[in-house]
C-alpha positions in Angstrom: 0.0 0.0 0.0 2.8 2.4 0.9 4.6 1.9 -2.5 1.3 2.5 -4.3 0.8 5.7 -2.3 4.4 6.8 -3.1 3.8 6.1 -6.8 0.6 8.3 -6.7 2.5 11.1 -5.0 5.3 10.9 -7.6 2.7 11.1 -10.4 1.1 14.2 -8.7 4.5 15.9 -8.4 5.3 14.9 -12.0 2.0 16.5 -13.2 2.9 19.7 -11.3 6.4 19.7 -12.9 4.9 19.4 -16.4 2.4 22.2 -15.5 5.4 24.4 -14.5 6.9 24.0 -18.0 3.6 24.1 -19.8 4.2 27.5 -21.4 7.3 26.0 -23.2 5.3 22.9 -24.3 2.4 25.1 -25.5 4.9 27.2 -27.6 6.4 24.0 -29.1 2.9 22.6 -30.0 1.8 25.9 -31.5 5.0 26.2 -33.5 4.5 22.6 -34.8 0.9 23.4 -35.8 2.1 26.6 -37.6 4.8 24.6 -39.5 2.4 21.8 -40.4 -0.1 24.3 -41.8 2.5 25.8 -44.0 3.5 29.0 -42.2 6.8 30.6 -43.2 9.5 29.9 -40.7 9.9 33.7 -40.0 6.2 33.9 -39.0 6.4 31.2 -36.3 5.6 32.5 -32.8 8.1 31.2 -30.3 6.5 33.0 -27.3 9.9 34.1 -26.1 11.4 30.5 -25.9 14.4 29.3 -27.8 12.9 26.9 -30.3 14.9 25.0 -32.9 13.9 23.2 -36.0 15.2 19.7 -36.8 15.4 19.2 -40.5 15.5 16.0 -42.6 18.9 17.2 -43.8 20.5 19.4 -41.2 22.9 20.9 -43.8 20.1 21.9 -46.2 18.1 24.9 -45.0 15.5 24.1 -47.6 14.9 20.5 -46.4 11.7 19.4 -44.7 11.2 20.3 -41.0 10.9 17.1 -39.0 10.5 18.4 -35.5 10.4 21.4 -33.1 13.1 21.2 -30.4 13.9 23.1 -27.3 16.4 22.8 -24.5 16.5 23.6 -20.8 19.6 23.5 -18.6 19.6 20.3 -16.5 20.2 22.3 -13.3 17.1 24.4 -14.1 15.0 21.3 -14.8 16.3 19.7 -11.6 15.5 22.8 -9.6 11.9 22.8 -10.8 11.5 19.2 -9.8 13.2 19.7 -6.4 11.2 22.8 -5.6 7.8 21.2 -6.4 8.8 18.1 -4.5 9.7 20.2 -1.5 6.3 22.0 -1.7 4.6 18.6 -1.6 6.7 17.5 1.4 9.2 15.3 -0.4 12.8 16.1 0.4 14.8 14.7 -2.4 18.1 15.5 -0.6 17.1 13.2 2.2 16.6 10.4 -0.3 20.1 10.7 -1.8 22.5 7.9 -0.9 26.3 8.0 -1.3 27.8 4.9 -3.0 31.5 4.3 -3.0 32.9 1.6 -5.3 36.4 0.6 -4.5 38.7 -1.0 -7.2 39.7 -4.6 -6.9 43.2 -5.4 -5.8 45.8 -6.0 -8.5 47.8 -9.1 -8.4 51.1 -9.1 -10.2 53.4 -11.9 -11.2 55.0 -13.7 -8.2 52.8 -11.8 -5.7 51.1 -13.6 -2.9 48.9 -10.6 -1.9 47.5 -7.8 -4.0 48.2 -4.1 -3.9 46.4 -0.9 -4.7 49.4 1.1 -6.0 48.2 1.1 -9.6 44.5 1.1 -9.0 42.0 3.0 -11.2 38.3 3.1 -10.9 37.5 4.6 -7.5 34.0 5.8 -8.0 31.9 7.9 -5.6 28.4 8.6 -6.8 25.2 10.0 -5.4 22.1 7.8 -6.1 18.6 8.9 -5.6 16.1 6.3 -6.7 13.2 8.6 -5.8 14.5 11.4 -8.1 15.1 8.8 -10.9 11.5 7.6 -10.6 10.3 11.2 -10.6 12.2 12.1 -13.7 10.8 9.0 -15.4 7.3 9.9 -14.4 7.8 13.5 -15.9 9.2 12.0 -19.1 6.2 9.6 -19.4 3.8 12.5 -19.0 5.6 14.4 -21.7 5.6 11.3 -23.9 1.8 11.2 -23.6 1.8 14.8 -24.9 3.8 13.7 -28.0 7.3 14.8 -26.9 10.5 12.8 -26.7 12.8 13.9 -23.9 16.5 13.3 -23.3 18.1 14.2 -20.0 21.8 14.7 -20.1 22.9 15.3 -16.4 25.1 18.4 -16.0 24.2 19.6 -19.5 20.7 19.9 -20.9 17.2 18.5 -21.1 16.2 18.2 -24.7 12.5 18.3 -25.7 11.7 17.0 -29.2 8.2 17.3 -30.8 7.7 15.7 -34.2 5.9 17.9 -36.8 3.0 16.1 -38.5 1.5 17.6 -41.7 -2.2 17.7 -41.2 -3.2 16.9 -44.8 -1.4 13.6 -45.3 0.1 12.7 -41.9 3.7 13.1 -43.3 6.2 15.0 -41.1 7.6 18.3 -42.1 6.8 21.0 -44.6 
């Protein structure tokens, strides 16, 4: 019962996160509609967001537009998630676990015991299963809205919305 309740809470938080970036999503959908109806690229309303167009051939400016894309800094995306989770009483920082992975001992020729003189691979990582599940829930909600999402930690979150031509179902212009 507790796991089911936690899943429901994560879904509610994910919905609030998606609501927080709804203006970006709306701008992307509107731009995709404008492109699919044949608007000139210069006439597309980006609502103040940085929108990019993915073309069939990226080197050819005249090639068909396949998708509308946008990016958000990963830290900004994480901050939105963290802030909304905190408002709902979920402290993500408390859920973080430090994991240390030590390298194995190296055995050289004619050695009875191993040594760590030449070791490589000491890894110290923060893992937060709750945050991972929350990001997956947000991405699932965005997928339901037609977007593909790629999260690159310490870099960007990339939002990708395919453009569908309304008259024949083919992408692009």
